[in-house]
C-alpha positions in Angstrom: 0.0 0.0 0.0 1.5 3.3 -1.0 1.3 6.2 1.4 0.4 9.7 0.2 1.8 12.8 1.9 -0.6 14.4 4.3 -1.0 18.1 4.7 -0.3 19.8 8.0 -3.5 20.5 9.9 -5.1 17.2 8.7 -6.6 14.5 10.9 -5.9 10.9 9.7 -8.3 8.2 11.1 -7.2 4.6 11.2 -9.9 2.7 13.0 -10.1 3.9 16.6 -6.7 5.7 16.3 -6.5 9.2 15.1 -3.3 10.9 14.0 -2.9 14.7 14.0 -0.6 16.0 11.3 0.9 19.1 12.8 4.5 19.0 11.7 5.8 20.0 8.3 9.4 18.8 7.9 10.0 21.1 4.9 9.6 24.2 7.1 12.0 25.7 9.6 9.2 26.1 12.2 8.0 22.5 12.3 4.6 23.1 13.9 2.7 26.3 13.4 -0.2 27.5 15.5 -2.5 27.5 12.5 -1.8 23.8 11.9 -2.5 22.9 15.5 -5.7 24.9 15.5 -6.9 23.3 12.3 -6.2 19.8 13.6 -7.7 20.4 17.0 -10.9 21.7 15.3 -11.0 18.5 13.2 -10.5 16.3 16.3 -13.4 18.0 18.1 -15.7 17.9 15.0 -15.0 14.1 14.6 -15.5 13.5 18.3 -18.9 15.1 18.2 -19.9 13.2 15.1 -18.8 10.0 16.8 -20.6 10.9 20.1 -17.4 10.7 22.0 -17.7 12.0 25.5 -14.2 11.4 26.8 -10.9 11.3 25.0 -7.1 11.4 25.4 -5.0 13.7 23.3 -1.3 14.3 23.0 -0.3 17.9 23.5 0.0 18.8 19.8 3.1 20.7 18.6 5.0 19.7 21.7 6.8 16.6 20.4 10.0 18.4 19.6 9.8 20.7 22.6 8.9 23.8 20.6 5.3 24.2 21.6 4.0 25.4 24.9 1.9 22.9 26.9 0.2 25.7 28.7 -0.8 27.3 25.4 -2.2 24.0 24.1 -4.2 23.4 27.3 -5.7 26.9 27.0 -6.7 26.2 23.4 -8.4 22.9 24.5 -10.2 24.7 27.3 -11.5 27.4 24.9 -12.4 25.2 22.0 -13.6 21.9 23.5 -17.3 21.3 23.0 -19.3 21.0 26.2 -20.5 17.6 25.0 -17.0 16.2 25.6 -17.0 15.7 29.3 -13.4 14.6 29.9 -10.2 15.2 28.1 -6.8 13.8 29.2 -3.8 15.6 27.8 -0.6 13.6 27.4 2.6 15.6 27.5 6.3 14.8 26.9 7.3 16.2 30.3 
């Protein structure tokens, strides 16, 4: 099976696992806020469509240490739909 490149900001679903594409290795700034915002929006849209009430999510943009965990947590608090009752955020720290 041949893999096609994915665009930053995209959400890839493989069964029950979802993969957020937030890093663009062709750019000097690997993860931009706009990519993270777009992917987070897609995650919440898909969670609502799937009637998901609790979820775990890795702190997006934090993999290589460039993103702020506090900023990501603030984004989640502001954007998470009220229908999602619990969100666990996994960090690299």
